[in-house]
C-alpha positions in Angstrom: -0.5 -2.6 16.1 3.1 -1.6 16.8 4.8 -3.5 19.6 7.9 -1.3 19.6 8.1 2.5 19.2 10.2 2.2 16.0 7.4 0.1 14.4 5.1 3.2 14.1 4.4 4.4 10.6 1.6 6.1 8.6 -0.9 3.8 6.9 -3.7 5.0 4.6 -6.5 2.9 3.2 -8.0 3.4 -0.2 -11.0 1.8 -1.7 -10.5 1.1 -5.4 -12.5 -0.1 -8.4 -10.5 -2.0 -11.0 -11.8 -1.0 -14.5 -13.0 -3.9 -16.6 -14.1 -3.5 -20.2 -16.6 -4.9 -22.6 -17.0 -3.8 -26.2 -17.9 -0.3 -25.1 -15.5 0.0 -22.2 -17.8 -0.6 -19.3 -17.9 -3.3 -16.6 -20.1 -6.2 -17.5 -22.5 -7.8 -15.0 -20.2 -10.9 -14.8 -17.2 -8.7 -14.0 -19.0 -6.8 -11.2 -20.5 -10.0 -9.8 -16.9 -11.3 -9.4 -16.0 -8.0 -7.8 -14.0 -5.4 -9.5 -13.5 -3.6 -6.2 -10.7 -3.8 -3.7 -8.7 -2.2 -0.9 -5.3 -0.7 -1.2 -3.2 0.2 1.9 -0.4 2.6 1.5 2.2 2.7 4.3 4.7 5.6 4.7 7.8 4.7 6.7 11.5 5.5 6.8 12.7 1.9 7.2 10.4 -0.8 5.8 12.4 -3.7 7.2 12.3 -2.4 10.7 8.9 -0.7 10.7 6.5 -2.2 8.2 7.6 -5.9 7.9 7.1 -6.9 11.6 3.6 -5.3 11.7 2.6 -6.7 8.4 3.6 -10.2 9.4 1.5 -10.0 12.5 -1.5 -8.7 10.5 -1.1 -11.6 8.0 -1.2 -14.1 10.8 -4.0 -12.7 13.0 -6.0 -9.9 11.4 -9.7 -10.8 11.4 -10.1 -9.0 8.1 -8.3 -12.0 6.5 -11.5 -14.0 6.8 -13.1 -11.9 4.1 -10.2 -10.8 2.0 -7.6 -12.3 -0.4 -4.3 -10.6 -0.9 -3.4 -10.6 -4.6 -0.4 -8.3 -4.7 2.1 -6.5 -2.6 4.9 -4.1 -3.6 7.5 -1.8 -2.0 8.2 1.6 -3.6 10.8 4.1 -2.5 9.7 7.7 -2.7 12.2 10.5 -2.6 11.8 13.2 0.0 10.7 16.7 -1.0 13.2 19.3 -1.9 14.2 22.7 -0.4 14.7 25.7 -2.6 17.9 25.4 -4.6 18.1 21.6 -4.1 17.9 18.9 -6.8 15.4 16.0 -6.5 17.2 13.2 -4.5 20.2 15.4 -3.6 20.0 14.8 0.1 19.7 11.0 -0.4 22.6 10.8 -2.9 24.9 13.1 -0.9 24.3 10.9 2.2 
């Protein structure tokens, strides 16, 4: 939960299934028993350091979901804003 107004951002959960393969390209019983499923959380924010990082640190320390989950990966990806008619992709970002 955000403690400060600037820590607010959009966060969307996704349930995912990681494809495994045997000789015919399907999950084997052993693969599904280990769990080929997971959760992915996408966060949309303007300033990851100011908005996302403080909230994620608190979740890492105190979220009760941590009892049942194991974090295996994390990444930060920059996505360019949309464009207006006549603009080039990234123009507003590059022109400052």
